RODRENSE-646686 format. One record per residue: residue number from 1; residue in three letters; x negated, y, z of N, C-alpha, C, O in turn. Coordinates in Angstrom, 3 decimals, m for minus. Each point is the difference from the previous one (the first is absolute). Example, Ala and Ser with C-alpha at 12.3 -4.5 7.8 and 13.67 -1.06 7.14 Angstrom:
! RODRENSE-646686
@lumke 1 tido ala n_u m13.190 n_v m5.690 n_w 7.800 ca_u 0.890 ca_v 1.190 ca_w 0.000 c_u m0.900 c_v 1.200 c_w 0.000 o_u m1.036 o_v m0.019 o_w 0.665
@lumke 2 tido ser n_u 1.386 n_v 1.069 n_w m1.385 ca_u m0.820 ca_v 1.190 ca_w 0.060 c_u 0.770 c_v 1.090 c_w 0.730 o_u m0.509 o_v 1.108 o_w 0.169
***
This chain:
! RODRENSE-646686
@lumke 1 tido unk n_u 43.536 n_v m4.387 n_w m36.764 ca_u m0.566 ca_v 0.991 ca_w 0.780 c_u 0.296 c_v m0.178 c_w 1.517 o_u 1.156 o_v m0.030 o_w 0.422
@lumke 2 tido unk n_u m2.193 n_v m0.079 n_w 0.341 ca_u 0.133 ca_v m0.237 ca_w 1.520 c_u 0.804 c_v 1.156 c_w 0.702 o_u 0.060 o_v 1.173 o_w m0.371
@lumke 3 tido unk n_u 0.486 n_v m1.692 n_w 1.354 ca_u 0.813 ca_v 0.973 ca_w 0.814 c_u m0.868 c_v 0.738 c_w 0.928 o_u m1.085 o_v m0.456 o_w 0.362
@lumke 4 tido unk n_u 1.575 n_v 1.668 n_w 0.054 ca_u m0.880 ca_v 0.959 ca_w 0.926 c_u m0.342 c_v m0.928 c_w 1.322 o_u m1.106 o_v 0.109 o_w 0.529
@lumke 5 tido unk n_u 2.024 n_v m0.962 n_w m0.053 ca_u m0.268 ca_v m0.756 ca_w 1.244 c_u m1.189 c_v m0.993 c_w m0.198 o_u m0.819 o_v m0.208 o_w 0.895
@lumke 6 tido unk n_u 0.778 n_v m0.306 n_w m1.944 ca_u m1.081 ca_v m1.014 ca_w m0.316 c_u m1.318 c_v 0.769 c_w m0.237 o_u m1.034 o_v m0.445 o_w 0.500
@lumke 7 tido unk n_u 1.016 n_v 1.544 n_w m1.217 ca_u m1.167 ca_v 0.872 ca_w m0.134 c_u m0.552 c_v 0.485 c_w 1.357 o_u m1.199 o_v m0.103 o_w 0.258
@lumke 8 tido unk n_u 2.055 n_v 0.613 n_w 0.572 ca_u m0.427 ca_v 0.400 ca_w 1.207 c_u m0.582 c_v m1.101 c_w 0.829 o_u m1.032 o_v 0.172 o_w 0.649
@lumke 9 tido unk n_u 1.661 n_v m1.255 n_w m0.669 ca_u m0.423 ca_v m1.188 ca_w 0.645 c_u m1.480 c_v m0.414 c_w m0.397 o_u m0.865 o_v m0.284 o_w 0.829
@lumke 10 tido unk n_u 0.696 n_v 0.286 n_w m2.126 ca_u m1.288 ca_v m0.340 ca_w m0.629 c_u m1.003 c_v 1.097 c_w 0.490 o_u m1.082 o_v m0.341 o_w 0.478
@lumke 11 tido unk n_u 1.411 n_v 1.562 n_w m0.586 ca_u m0.965 ca_v 1.028 ca_w 0.485 c_u m0.394 c_v m0.090 c_w 1.599 o_u m1.140 o_v 0.150 o_w 0.439
@lumke 12 tido unk n_u 2.133 n_v m0.383 n_w 0.216 ca_u m0.214 ca_v m0.259 ca_w 1.491 c_u m0.940 c_v m1.286 c_w 0.241 o_u m0.938 o_v 0.049 o_w 0.796
@lumke 13 tido unk n_u 1.223 n_v m1.090 n_w m1.465 ca_u m0.852 ca_v m1.197 ca_w m0.003 c_u m1.437 c_v 0.292 c_w m0.335 o_u m0.918 o_v m0.421 o_w 0.704
@lumke 14 tido unk n_u 0.718 n_v 1.201 n_w m1.869 ca_u m1.330 ca_v 0.287 ca_w m0.347 c_u m0.744 c_v 0.935 c_w 1.153 o_u m1.171 o_v m0.137 o_w 0.353
@lumke 15 tido unk n_u 2.019 n_v 1.023 n_w 0.104 ca_u m0.581 ca_v 0.974 ca_w 0.991 c_u m0.486 c_v m0.835 c_w 1.295 o_u m1.044 o_v 0.267 o_w 0.594
@lumke 16 tido unk n_u 1.879 n_v m1.256 n_w m0.243 ca_u m0.324 ca_v m0.864 ca_w 1.136 c_u m1.334 c_v m0.756 c_w m0.203 o_u m0.838 o_v m0.150 o_w 0.889
@lumke 17 tido unk n_u 0.723 n_v m0.344 n_w m2.250 ca_u m1.200 ca_v m0.731 ca_w m0.303 c_u m1.145 c_v 0.795 c_w 0.030 o_u m1.035 o_v m0.411 o_w 0.525
@lumke 18 tido unk n_u 1.131 n_v 1.588 n_w m1.076 ca_u m1.096 ca_v 0.947 ca_w 0.030 c_u m0.393 c_v 0.381 c_w 1.469 o_u m1.181 o_v m0.054 o_w 0.343
@lumke 19 tido unk n_u 2.133 n_v 0.424 n_w 0.493 ca_u m0.369 ca_v 0.257 ca_w 1.394 c_u m0.656 c_v m1.083 c_w 0.761 o_u m0.892 o_v 0.233 o_w 0.816
@lumke 20 tido unk n_u 1.384 n_v m1.558 n_w m1.116 ca_u m0.717 ca_v m1.098 ca_w 0.683 c_u m1.323 c_v m0.099 c_w m0.544 o_u m0.961 o_v m0.204 o_w 0.742
@lumke 21 tido unk n_u 0.834 n_v 0.338 n_w m2.036 ca_u m1.481 ca_v m0.222 ca_w m0.579 c_u m0.890 c_v 1.088 c_w 0.613 o_u m1.138 o_v m0.252 o_w 0.396
@lumke 22 tido unk n_u 1.673 n_v 1.424 n_w m0.332 ca_u m0.775 ca_v 1.137 ca_w 0.626 c_u m0.306 c_v m0.206 c_w 1.444 o_u m1.126 o_v 0.315 o_w 0.384
@lumke 23 tido unk n_u 1.961 n_v m0.790 n_w 0.442 ca_u m0.286 ca_v m0.400 ca_w 1.391 c_u m1.060 c_v m1.097 c_w 0.138 o_u m0.913 o_v 0.057 o_w 0.824
@lumke 24 tido unk n_u 1.104 n_v m1.087 n_w m1.712 ca_u m1.045 ca_v m1.192 ca_w m0.040 c_u m1.390 c_v 0.632 c_w m0.293 o_u m0.971 o_v m0.300 o_w 0.695
@lumke 25 tido unk n_u 0.881 n_v 1.178 n_w m1.729 ca_u m1.159 ca_v 0.632 ca_w m0.399 c_u m0.712 c_v 0.753 c_w 1.030 o_u m1.205 o_v m0.152 o_w 0.204
@lumke 26 tido unk n_u 2.027 n_v 1.053 n_w 0.517 ca_u m0.324 ca_v 0.819 ca_w 1.199 c_u m0.673 c_v m0.934 c_w 1.036 o_u m1.150 o_v 0.194 o_w 0.393
@lumke 27 tido unk n_u 1.861 n_v m1.129 n_w m0.009 ca_u m0.416 ca_v m0.982 ca_w 0.990 c_u m1.325 c_v m0.728 c_w m0.312 o_u m0.815 o_v m0.215 o_w 0.897
@lumke 28 tido unk n_u 0.620 n_v m0.140 n_w m2.103 ca_u m1.201 ca_v m0.608 ca_w m0.525 c_u m1.173 c_v 0.974 c_w 0.216 o_u m1.028 o_v m0.280 o_w 0.616
@lumke 29 tido unk n_u 1.310 n_v 1.450 n_w m1.194 ca_u m1.060 ca_v 1.018 ca_w 0.069 c_u m0.463 c_v 0.339 c_w 1.450 o_u m1.192 o_v 0.204 o_w 0.230
@lumke 30 tido unk n_u 2.058 n_v m0.151 n_w 0.661 ca_u m0.177 ca_v 0.359 ca_w 1.407 c_u m0.829 c_v m1.199 c_w 0.591 o_u m0.927 o_v 0.178 o_w 0.790
@lumke 31 tido unk n_u 1.346 n_v m1.451 n_w m1.246 ca_u m0.725 ca_v m1.040 ca_w 0.609 c_u m1.469 c_v m0.231 c_w m0.469 o_u m0.886 o_v m0.483 o_w 0.704
@lumke 32 tido unk n_u 0.757 n_v 0.902 n_w m2.006 ca_u m1.423 ca_v m0.085 ca_w m0.537 c_u m0.879 c_v 1.135 c_w 0.444 o_u m1.221 o_v m0.135 o_w 0.082
@lumke 33 tido unk n_u 1.879 n_v 1.314 n_w 0.219 ca_u m0.840 ca_v 1.100 ca_w 0.617 c_u m0.403 c_v m0.326 c_w 1.318 o_u m1.174 o_v 0.193 o_w 0.315
@lumke 34 tido unk n_u 2.037 n_v m0.693 n_w 0.559 ca_u m0.424 ca_v m0.492 ca_w 1.328 c_u m1.042 c_v m1.141 c_w m0.003 o_u m0.902 o_v m0.036 o_w 0.837
@lumke 35 tido unk n_u 1.054 n_v m0.900 n_w m1.810 ca_u m1.000 ca_v m1.114 ca_w m0.198 c_u m1.364 c_v 0.657 c_w m0.326 o_u m1.000 o_v m0.410 o_w 0.589
@lumke 36 tido unk n_u 0.916 n_v 1.335 n_w m1.430 ca_u m1.321 ca_v 0.646 ca_w m0.441 c_u m0.460 c_v 0.835 c_w 1.140 o_u m1.214 o_v 0.057 o_w 0.194
@lumke 37 tido unk n_u 2.033 n_v 0.612 n_w 0.600 ca_u m0.484 ca_v 0.729 ca_w 1.170 c_u m0.623 c_v m0.913 c_w 0.999 o_u m1.077 o_v 0.295 o_w 0.518
@lumke 38 tido unk n_u 1.661 n_v m1.301 n_w m0.253 ca_u m0.506 ca_v m1.053 ca_w 1.074 c_u m1.284 c_v m0.582 c_w m0.606 o_u m0.909 o_v m0.328 o_w 0.763
@lumke 39 tido unk n_u 0.791 n_v 0.193 n_w m1.983 ca_u m1.287 ca_v m0.512 ca_w m0.532 c_u m1.118 c_v 0.973 c_w 0.096 o_u m1.144 o_v m0.357 o_w 0.281
@lumke 40 tido unk n_u 1.469 n_v 1.541 n_w m0.506 ca_u m0.934 ca_v 1.215 ca_w 0.149 c_u m0.477 c_v 0.016 c_w 1.499 o_u m1.196 o_v 0.060 o_w 0.285
@lumke 41 tido unk n_u 2.127 n_v m0.113 n_w 0.595 ca_u m0.396 ca_v 0.119 ca_w 1.485 c_u m0.848 c_v m1.184 c_w 0.429 o_u m0.969 o_v 0.119 o_w 0.751
@lumke 42 tido unk n_u 1.409 n_v m1.333 n_w m1.299 ca_u m0.809 ca_v m1.104 ca_w 0.469 c_u m1.487 c_v m0.038 c_w m0.712 o_u m0.914 o_v m0.663 o_w 0.490
@lumke 43 tido unk n_u 0.789 n_v 1.298 n_w m1.473 ca_u m1.203 ca_v m0.012 ca_w m0.749 c_u m1.081 c_v 0.935 c_w 0.742 o_u m1.211 o_v m0.182 o_w m0.129
@lumke 44 tido unk n_u 1.734 n_v 1.131 n_w 0.864 ca_u m0.920 ca_v 0.918 ca_w 0.782 c_u m0.781 c_v m0.867 c_w 1.059 o_u 0.539 o_v m0.705 o_w 0.854
@lumke 45 tido unk n_u m1.754 n_v 0.850 n_w m1.026 ca_u m1.015 ca_v m0.617 ca_w 0.943 c_u m0.683 c_v 1.141 c_w 0.732 o_u m0.210 o_v 1.108 o_w m0.495
@lumke 46 tido unk n_u m0.123 n_v m1.499 n_w 1.757 ca_u m0.848 ca_v 0.967 ca_w 0.710 c_u m1.406 c_v 0.234 c_w m0.607 o_u m0.885 o_v m0.856 o_w m0.033
@lumke 47 tido unk n_u 0.786 n_v 2.146 n_w m0.451 ca_u m1.187 ca_v 0.220 ca_w m0.521 c_u m1.035 c_v 0.588 c_w 0.890 o_u 0.110 o_v m0.113 o_w 1.221
@lumke 48 tido unk n_u m1.137 n_v 0.752 n_w m1.784 ca_u m0.981 ca_v 0.810 ca_w 0.713 c_u 0.573 c_v 1.047 c_w 0.712 o_u 0.939 o_v 0.628 o_w m0.489
@lumke 49 tido unk n_u m1.406 n_v m0.358 n_w 1.620 ca_u 0.528 ca_v 1.287 ca_w 0.692 c_u m0.630 c_v 1.251 c_w m0.643 o_u m1.122 o_v 0.027 o_w m0.505
@lumke 50 tido unk n_u 1.905 n_v 0.909 n_w 0.578 ca_u m0.468 ca_v 1.287 ca_w m0.713 c_u m0.965 c_v 0.614 c_w 0.906 o_u 0.279 o_v 0.253 o_w 1.172
@lumke 51 tido unk n_u m1.505 n_v 0.009 n_w m1.750 ca_u m1.099 ca_v 0.481 ca_w 0.688 c_u 0.358 c_v 1.433 c_w 0.608 o_u 0.899 o_v 0.711 o_w m0.448
@lumke 52 tido unk n_u m1.705 n_v m0.387 n_w 1.508 ca_u 0.071 ca_v 1.434 ca_w 0.471 c_u m0.817 c_v 0.938 c_w m0.920 o_u m1.181 o_v m0.252 o_w m0.242
@lumke 53 tido unk n_u 1.782 n_v 1.286 n_w m0.250 ca_u m0.721 ca_v 1.005 ca_w m0.884 c_u m0.530 c_v 1.022 c_w 0.771 o_u 0.668 o_v 0.513 o_w 0.898
@lumke 54 tido unk n_u m1.918 n_v m0.129 n_w m1.180 ca_u m0.707 ca_v 1.073 ca_w 0.766 c_u m0.461 c_v 0.964 c_w m0.973 o_u m0.333 o_v m0.388 o_w m1.120
@lumke 55 tido unk n_u 0.276 n_v 1.759 n_w 1.484 ca_u m0.431 ca_v 0.926 ca_w m0.939 c_u m1.691 c_v 0.172 c_w 0.020 o_u m0.656 o_v m0.128 o_w 1.034
@lumke 56 tido unk n_u 0.153 n_v 0.395 n_w m2.172 ca_u m1.371 ca_v 0.325 ca_w 0.087 c_u m0.220 c_v 1.356 c_w 0.583 o_u 0.729 o_v 0.951 o_w m0.281
@lumke 57 tido unk n_u m1.772 n_v m0.872 n_w 1.118 ca_u m0.359 ca_v 1.292 ca_w 0.665 c_u m0.460 c_v 1.167 c_w m0.855 o_u m0.075 o_v 1.155 o_w 0.420
@lumke 58 tido unk n_u m0.237 n_v m1.556 n_w m1.688 ca_u m0.554 ca_v 0.942 ca_w m1.088 c_u 0.907 c_v 0.421 c_w m0.999 o_u 0.207 o_v 1.185 o_w m0.262
@lumke 59 tido unk n_u 0.394 n_v m2.245 n_w m0.357 ca_u 0.966 ca_v 0.379 ca_w m1.078 c_u 1.466 c_v m0.278 c_w 0.369 o_u 0.894 o_v 0.373 o_w m0.759
@lumke 60 tido unk n_u m0.619 n_v m1.037 n_w 1.935 ca_u 1.392 ca_v m0.291 ca_w 0.353 c_u 0.747 c_v m0.962 c_w m0.664 o_u 1.210 o_v m0.120 o_w 0.190
@lumke 61 tido unk n_u m1.991 n_v m0.733 n_w m1.131 ca_u 0.666 ca_v m1.072 ca_w m0.706 c_u 0.273 c_v m1.049 c_w 1.003 o_u m0.808 o_v m0.276 o_w 0.887
@lumke 62 tido unk n_u 1.950 n_v m0.308 n_w m1.031 ca_u 0.358 ca_v m1.084 ca_w 1.069 c_u m0.600 c_v m1.408 c_w m0.605 o_u 0.101 o_v m0.293 o_w m1.192
@lumke 63 tido unk n_u m0.675 n_v m0.457 n_w 2.080 ca_u m0.438 ca_v m1.252 ca_w m0.319 c_u 0.223 c_v m0.953 c_w 1.096 o_u 0.020 o_v 0.400 o_w 1.164
@lumke 64 tido unk n_u 0.160 n_v m1.708 n_w m1.484 ca_u 0.181 ca_v m1.051 ca_w 1.119 c_u m1.176 c_v 0.078 c_w 0.969 o_u m1.169 o_v 0.122 o_w m0.364
@lumke 65 tido unk n_u 1.579 n_v m0.202 n_w 1.627 ca_u m0.992 ca_v 0.108 ca_w 1.084 c_u m1.015 c_v m1.070 c_w m0.088 o_u m1.104 o_v 0.162 o_w 0.520
@lumke 66 tido unk n_u 1.448 n_v m1.359 n_w m1.215 ca_u m0.817 ca_v m1.085 ca_w 0.046 c_u m1.185 c_v 0.213 c_w m1.185 o_u m0.998 o_v m0.718 o_w m0.074
@lumke 67 tido unk n_u 1.275 n_v 1.765 n_w m0.779 ca_u m0.971 ca_v 0.283 ca_w m0.995 c_u m0.774 c_v 1.301 c_w 0.235 o_u m1.014 o_v 0.285 o_w m0.637
@lumke 68 tido unk n_u 1.560 n_v 0.496 n_w 1.602 ca_u m0.631 ca_v 1.270 ca_w 0.375 c_u m1.406 c_v m0.123 c_w 0.777 o_u m0.182 o_v m0.915 o_w 0.803
@lumke 69 tido unk n_u m0.651 n_v 1.732 n_w m1.037 ca_u m1.128 ca_v 0.155 ca_w 0.733 c_u 0.232 c_v 0.926 c_w 1.276 o_u 0.530 o_v 1.102 o_w m0.143
@lumke 70 tido unk n_u m0.903 n_v m1.528 n_w 1.296 ca_u 0.335 ca_v 0.717 ca_w 1.189 c_u m1.301 c_v 0.606 c_w 0.849 o_u m1.026 o_v m0.656 o_w 0.181
@lumke 71 tido unk n_u 1.206 n_v 1.857 n_w 0.254 ca_u m1.204 ca_v 0.529 ca_w 0.790 c_u 0.839 c_v 0.798 c_w 1.132 o_u 0.726 o_v 0.963 o_w m0.248
@lumke 72 tido unk n_u m0.925 n_v m1.472 n_w 1.424 ca_u 0.707 ca_v 0.782 ca_w 1.145 c_u 1.608 c_v m0.391 c_w m0.214 o_u 0.464 o_v m1.131 o_w m0.145
@lumke 73 tido unk n_u 0.152 n_v 2.237 n_w 0.166 ca_u 1.528 ca_v m0.092 ca_w m0.254 c_u 0.523 c_v 0.407 c_w m1.433 o_u 1.195 o_v 0.146 o_w m0.257
@lumke 74 tido unk n_u m2.289 n_v 0.033 n_w m0.705 ca_u 0.295 ca_v 0.413 ca_w m1.287 c_u m0.164 c_v m1.107 c_w m0.974 o_u m0.847 o_v m0.869 o_w 0.209
@lumke 75 tido unk n_u 1.620 n_v 0.846 n_w m1.283 ca_u 0.027 ca_v m1.037 ca_w m1.073 c_u m0.505 c_v 0.633 c_w m1.188 o_u 0.243 o_v 1.193 o_w m0.180
@lumke 76 tido unk n_u m0.982 n_v m1.916 n_w m0.733 ca_u m0.439 ca_v 0.452 ca_w m1.210 c_u 0.308 c_v m1.070 c_w m1.093 o_u 0.089 o_v m1.199 o_w 0.264
@lumke 77 tido unk n_u 0.063 n_v 1.712 n_w m1.478 ca_u 0.396 ca_v m0.801 ca_w m1.101 c_u m1.187 c_v m0.547 c_w m0.803 o_u 0.150 o_v m0.934 o_w m0.788
@lumke 78 tido unk n_u m1.368 n_v 1.547 n_w 1.006 ca_u m1.176 ca_v m0.436 ca_w m0.653 c_u m1.211 c_v 0.413 c_w 0.760 o_u 0.069 o_v 0.816 o_w 0.919
@lumke 79 tido unk n_u m1.288 n_v m1.433 n_w m1.340 ca_u m1.220 ca_v 0.241 ca_w 0.764 c_u m0.420 c_v 1.474 c_w m0.297 o_u m0.665 o_v 0.611 o_w 0.837
@lumke 80 tido unk n_u 1.023 n_v m0.057 n_w m1.953 ca_u m0.451 ca_v 1.432 ca_w m0.284 c_u 0.722 c_v 0.969 c_w 0.947 o_u m0.584 o_v 0.948 o_w 0.526
@lumke 81 tido unk n_u 1.951 n_v m1.244 n_w m0.325 ca_u 0.809 ca_v 0.813 ca_w 0.886 c_u m0.472 c_v m0.103 c_w 1.529 o_u 0.033 o_v 0.979 o_w 0.745
@lumke 82 tido unk n_u m0.480 n_v m2.261 n_w m0.336 ca_u m0.526 ca_v m0.129 ca_w 1.266 c_u m1.309 c_v 0.732 c_w 0.165 o_u m0.218 o_v 0.606 o_w 1.049
@lumke 83 tido unk n_u m0.639 n_v m0.628 n_w m2.001 ca_u m1.306 ca_v 0.679 ca_w 0.120 c_u 0.268 c_v 1.513 c_w m0.213 o_u m0.740 o_v 0.809 o_w 0.561
@lumke 84 tido unk n_u 1.693 n_v m0.417 n_w m1.291 ca_u 0.240 ca_v 1.480 ca_w m0.206 c_u 0.572 c_v 0.768 c_w 1.318 o_u m0.116 o_v 1.215 o_w 0.165
@lumke 85 tido unk n_u 0.699 n_v m2.030 n_w 0.674 ca_u 0.745 ca_v 0.600 ca_w 1.181 c_u m0.926 c_v m0.301 c_w 1.281 o_u 0.414 o_v m0.619 o_w 0.980
@lumke 86 tido unk n_u m1.534 n_v 1.058 n_w m1.089 ca_u m0.944 ca_v m0.130 ca_w 1.206 c_u m0.289 c_v 1.166 c_w 0.733 o_u m0.751 o_v m0.054 o_w 0.974
***
């Protein structure tokens, strides 16, 4: 039967091994998450600019100004709304 001193020594050694393994695991996880974040940032490429949205003078639906029909200072979402607001 082992003595209490050797049992305690064995438990402390196992505890140290577990703590070191946990620390190594945490360091690896942090390194991987930083690596993943840096890849995500580097993948971002400048895309198209967000178009200016304008409301239709008839129904108030917002549409990109590049697709809107314009008469004076008013914008329209369709030819029907342009014709209806005369």
